[in-house]
Every structure is written in structure tokens, then in C-alpha cells.
C-alpha positions as CSV (number, residue, x, y, z in Angstrom):
1,M,10.2,-71.5,-17.3
2,F,8.1,-68.7,-16.6
3,N,8.4,-69.4,-12.7
4,I,12.2,-69.3,-12.7
5,I,12.2,-66.0,-14.8
6,G,9.6,-64.4,-12.3
7,L,11.6,-65.8,-9.3
8,L,14.7,-64.2,-10.7
9,V,13.1,-60.9,-11.1
10,V,11.3,-60.8,-7.8
11,G,14.7,-62.3,-6.3
12,L,16.6,-59.1,-7.6
13,I,13.9,-56.5,-6.7
14,I,13.6,-58.3,-2.9
15,G,17.7,-58.4,-2.9
16,A,18.0,-54.7,-4.0
17,L,15.6,-53.8,-1.4
18,A,17.0,-55.8,1.2
19,R,20.2,-53.7,0.7
20,L,18.5,-50.3,1.0
21,I,16.9,-51.7,4.3
22,K,20.1,-52.7,5.7
23,P,21.8,-49.7,6.8
24,G,25.8,-49.3,6.3
25,K,27.8,-50.0,3.0
26,Q,27.5,-53.4,1.6
27,S,30.2,-54.5,-0.9
28,L,28.1,-57.7,-2.5
29,S,28.4,-57.8,-6.1
30,I,24.7,-57.5,-8.1
31,L,25.4,-61.4,-8.7
32,A,25.4,-61.7,-4.9
33,T,22.5,-59.4,-4.3
34,L,20.3,-61.5,-6.8
35,V,21.1,-64.8,-5.2
36,L,20.6,-63.7,-1.9
37,G,17.0,-62.4,-3.4
38,V,15.9,-65.2,-4.8
39,V,17.2,-67.4,-1.6
40,G,15.0,-64.6,0.7
41,A,12.0,-65.1,-2.0
42,L,12.2,-69.0,-1.9
43,I,12.1,-68.5,2.1
44,G,9.1,-66.2,1.8
45,G,7.5,-68.3,-0.1
46,I,7.8,-71.4,2.1
47,A,6.6,-69.7,4.7
48,A,3.9,-67.9,3.3
49,S,2.8,-71.7,2.0
50,A,3.3,-73.0,5.4
51,L,1.0,-70.4,7.0
52,G,-1.8,-71.1,4.2
53,T,-1.9,-67.8,2.3
54,G,-0.6,-69.1,-1.0
55,D,1.5,-71.1,-3.3
56,I,5.2,-71.1,-2.8
57,F,5.4,-69.2,-6.2
58,E,2.4,-67.1,-5.8
59,L,3.2,-63.5,-4.8
60,N,1.4,-62.2,-2.2
61,I,2.0,-59.7,0.6
62,L,3.0,-61.6,3.5
63,G,5.4,-63.5,1.4
64,F,7.0,-60.4,0.1
65,V,7.8,-59.0,3.7
66,I,8.8,-62.4,4.9
67,A,11.1,-62.6,1.8
68,V,12.9,-59.1,2.2
69,V,13.2,-59.7,5.9
70,A,15.0,-63.0,5.3
71,A,17.3,-61.0,2.5
72,V,18.0,-58.3,5.2
73,L,19.4,-61.0,7.6
74,L,20.8,-63.2,4.6
75,I,22.9,-59.9,3.6
76,G,24.1,-59.4,7.3
77,V,25.3,-63.0,7.7
78,A,27.1,-62.6,4.0
79,E,28.6,-59.3,5.2
80,G,29.6,-60.7,8.3
81,M,31.3,-64.2,6.8
82,S,33.1,-61.6,4.1
83,S,34.6,-59.6,6.4
84,K,35.7,-62.4,8.9
85,G,39.3,-62.3,6.7
86,K,39.4,-58.6,6.7
87,A,41.3,-56.6,9.4
88,R,39.2,-53.9,11.2
89,V,41.1,-51.1,12.0
């Protein structure tokens, strides 16, 4: 139970950091930011676990950095997919 709540809180923080890092205006909702941050946190946890620096739910620097980078990339992909239907002037 606490792992899930912790993952949501960390995901929101990672998503917010990713939106601050990514240049330009993003039109993502808070829910989309949370989801992409959680996915980024999971990617960071899995990568850090695979590198042997800790457990997937363990907060460490390497996992956090990888999570933020993954979230920035995911936000870029999400923005690209949402703007495909819009005509650019």
C-alpha cells in the first residue's frame, strides 16, 4: 500500500520535473503528467535494479536521474502524438 502511494508521489514529482526540464509549452493535464511520471519512475527503478544499484521501489540517485530522463522523453512522445491531429501554422 505504501509502495503504491510512494510511487504516485514520486511519479508526480518526476513528472513535474520533466515538464520543467522539457523546453516549450506542454498541454498535458496533471493526470497525464502523473501517469508519465509514474511510468518514468518505473523505468528508472527497473534500470537501476538491472544495474544492481537497488530494488525497483528503492529511491536512489541513478534510478531518479534515469526516471526523469525517461519522463522527459515520454512527455516529448506524448506531445508529438497529441499534436499530430492539429495543423501547424
